[in-house]
N, C-alpha and C positions, 0 to 999 in steps of 0.2 A: 488423501491423507493430509490433514492440516498440520503445517509445520510451525507457523507463527502468526501473530496479528500485528498489523501495521496501519498507518494512515491509508485511507482509500485513495487519496490523491493529494495534489497540492491545493492548499486553501490558506486564506488570509482572513484576519479579523482585526478590529480596533476596539480598544477600551480607553475611555478618558476618566482619570482619576485626579482630582484636585488640580485640573489644567494640564497634567502630564498626559501625553498621548503614548499608549502602549500598542504597538502594532506587531501582532504575531503572524508568522508564516511557517507552515509545516509541509514536508513532502517525504514520501517514502524514498529510501535510498538503498543501494545494494552494496556500499562499502564507504570506507573513510574518504577516499578521493572524491566520490560523488557528493558526499556530505560537505566536504571542505569547499568544493566548487559552489555549491548552494549557498553556504555561509558567505563566501567571498562575493557572490553576486548580490546578495541582500545588503552587505556592508557598502558596496558601491552605489546601490540604489538609495540607500539612506546615509550617505557619507556625512551629512549635516547633523545627524542624531547625536544625542548625548551619549547613549549606550546602545550597543548591539549585542545581546546576550544570547549565546548559542548553547544548545544541548542536544546530544545524540545518544542513541542505543543501537548497537550493532550486534549481529550474531543471532543464530536461531535460538539461542537460549539467553540472549541478552548479555553475552559475555563482556562486551566493551560497553562502558557507560562513562561518559564524559560531559562536562559542562564547564563554562567560564563565567565569572561575574563581570567581566569587561569593565572594570572600574568602580562597579557599585560595591558597597560594603560587603565583606566576605559573607558567603552563605545566604545572601538575600535575594539573589536573582537566578542565577544558573542552577543552584541546588533545588529551589522549589519546582523549576520546570522539569528537571531531571527526575525528581521524585514522582511527579505526576505521570510521566511517561512509564516508569517502572510500575507504579501502582495500577496503571491501566493495562499492564501486561503487553506493552508495545515494544517491538524491536524493528531494526532496520528503518529507523525513522530519525529525521533531523528537524529540529524546530528552533527558531530564532524569534526572540522578542525584541523589538526595537523600541527605545524610549526617547521621546522628545520631552525634556524637562519643562514643567510649566511654572516653575518659580516657587512651588510650595514643597517643602520637604516632607516625606511620608513616614520617616522612621523606620527602623529595621523590619518591625512587624508589618507595617503598611506596605513596604516594598515587596516583602515576601508574598503578601496576599495579592498585590497588584500583578506580579510577574506570573504567579500560579493562575490567577483568574484570566489573564490574557491568554495563557497557553491553553487553558481549558476551553475557552471560546474558540480558539483556533482548531483544536481537535474536534470540537462539536461541528464546526463548519466543514471540516474534511470528511468526517465520518471514519469508521474503522472497518477494516476487512480482514478476513482470514486468507492466508496465503498457503497454498499446498501444491503438491505435484499433481499434475494431470497428464494423461496420455493422449497422444494424437495418433490415431491409426487412419492411414490413407488407403483407400481401396479403388480398384477399377471394377465397375459393376456394369450390368446390363440396365437399360432404362426401366425395365419392368420392376426392378428391385428398389428403384429410388422411392417410389410411393410408400412402400412398406417401411423403409427406414424412416421417412418423414413422419409417418403415423406413430411409429414406436418412439421416436424423439419427443413428439408432442405428449404422448401418454405417460411416459415414465421419466425417472431421474437417472437412468443407467448412462445415458450419453446425449450429447447434442450434436447437430451438424454444424460444423465449423466453417466449411467451405464446400463449394460444388463447382466443378468445371465440366462444361458440356462439350462433347466431340463425338467421335464415332461410338464411344461409350461414355459413362459418366465417371469422372474421377471425384470421389467424395472423401472429405476428411471428417472423421468422427472424434469429438473430445469427450473424455471421461475421466473422473477421478482415477488416479493411477491404480488404486486397489481393485478397480472394476475393469481394468483393461483385459484381463484374461476372459472374463465373462462376456465382454463385448465382442471379443474375437470369436468366442464360441457362438454367439448369437448370430453374427454375420455369416459364419460358416454354415449354420443351420438353416437360416432362411434363404441362403443362396445356393443350397445344396452343394456347397464347396466350390462354387464357381466364382465367387468374389476373390479378386486377386489382391493380395496385401502388397501395396507398393512401398510403404514405410511405416515404421512404428517408433515413436520417440516419446520422451517425456520432458516437460518443462514446468517452471514455476509459474503460477498463475493466481490471480485473485479469485477465490472460490465463492465468496459471499460477502455482502456488505451489511454492517450492523449499525 
C-alpha cells in the first residue's frame, strides 16, 4: 500500500545565475526534529553563505508545510521551493537552497525563478520514490523448500527474499507489500505442506519504487 511520495535519497546540485551560486540539498525526513537537524548541518557547512533558505513538507497528507526566506525579499525564495514540493506531491521531505551572492541583483521575479530552478535540479538529482507499508515474514524452513522460494521470488512480484540464515534449518525473511502478506503466508503454508514455521511477522515503512 503506497502511503506517500518523497525524495529517494539525499542529493545536492548547483546552479549559477548572474555569478550567484545556488546550492540545493534535499533529503527525506521522518519528522520536524530530523528536518531541523538537517537544516542546521547545512547552515553550519555554508556559514559564509549570503542566505540558507529552507522548506519542508511533513505528514502522510502533507499536513505541515513550512518555509523561510532567510532574509531574501518576502515570498521570493522559501515560497517557490515549497510550491514545488507541493506541486510534485512530495511529503516527509526537507530541502534547503544556499545562495552565495555574486554581486548582481536578480529582482523578485529572477530570485523566485532561481530558487525554484535550484530546487528542481536538486529533486531531479535525488529522484522520487513511493513509500508504503511492507510486511516481513520470517520462517524456519527445510533446505529443500529454499529453492522453491527462490524460484517463486524470481518469477513473480508477490514477495522478495530479504534475508537468509543457514543453520540446521534455513531461516528466511520474505518481504511483501503489506496487502499481500496474507497471500504470502498462504503460499508458504501450501508449498511447505504446513511445515514452514513462522517465527515473526511485522510491518515497516519502506521505499517501494523509484521514479
